[in-house]
N, C-alpha and C positions, 0 to 999 in steps of 0.2 A: 386582479389576480394575474400573476406572472406566469409565463410559459414554463412547463416542466423542464428541469435541468437534467434529470436522471433518466436512464432507460426505463421503459414501462415496468419491467420486472422488479424494479427497485423504487417504485412510486411511493412505497411506505416511508421512504426516507427523505421525501421532498421537504418535510418540515426542517430538516437539518441542512439542506443543500445551500441555502443562501449564507448561512453562518459558517459552514465547514468546507465548502468546495472552494478552497483558497489556492491560488496559483503558486505561492512560494512558501518555502519552509519558514522564512521569517514571519510571514503573515500567520501561518498556522501556530507557531510558537507564541506570538503575541496574543492570538485568540485564546489559546490555552491559558496563558498567564492572566488574561482579563476575565476569564470565565470563573464561575463558582464551581466547587466540587459537585453540587447537585446537578448543574448543567452538564458537566463532563460525564457524570455517571449516567444521566439520561441518554446522552448520545452513545456512550460506550455500551450500555446495556441493550439498547435497541439494535445497534449496527453490528456489534461483535459476533453474535450468533450467525450472521450471514456473510461474514468476511470471506470465507473460502469461496462461496458462491459468487461474490463480487469479483474476486481475483480471477476465477475461471471465466467470468463474462469478459473482463478486460483482456484476458489472454487470447481471446478470439481474434484480436486485431493487432496489426503491427504497431509498435509503440510510436513510430513517427507518422502514423496515419490513423489516429484514433478519431472516431466520430465524436462530436461535441458532447453527447450525453455520456459516452464511455469515458471521455477525459474528465468530466465532472465526477463520475463515479470513482475514477482513479484518485482524484484529489480528495474525495471523501475517505478513501482507504488511507491515503497519506495522513490525513488529519486523525484518523483513528489510531494510527501508530503513535502520533504525538500525544494523544489523549491517553492511550494505554499506559504510557510511561508514568503519567501522573496518577492513574487509577491503580495500576498493579504494583508499581515500585515505590513511589513517593507517598501515596495516599494524601496528596495535596497538590495544588496546581503548580507550586514552585519546587524546583529541585532542592533537596536537603543540603544545607551548608553551602549555598551557592552565591551568597551575597546578592548582587544585582546581575546575575547571569543573563546574557542576551545571545540570540542567534542572529547574525547579520551576514548573509552571504554576499560575496562580490558578484558571483554568477551562479545562477540556478541550473541544475541539470534539467534536461527536457525529456519527457514531459514532466 
């Protein structure tokens, strides 16, 4: 068993942490594209109701000095944003009429 990645108040989402606490937008996009809609919906339906609470938790810390568990939670929030586009807008993992769209950043914002 691995050590918890998320703050104790968000332990319910540890099952998603290894998959969705990704450091870059490119990784999050690739994960979305390689996931099935049932996988996206499971994550979205579980985490979305507590999104505001997660944001409030992360807001307690300066962005350039987040504890590791809060940084993991912030990355989970970023992944939810990526997944929400597929769930709420496209109703599929891939953007509509996008051919082989990719996201590849030269430099990532921090955090």
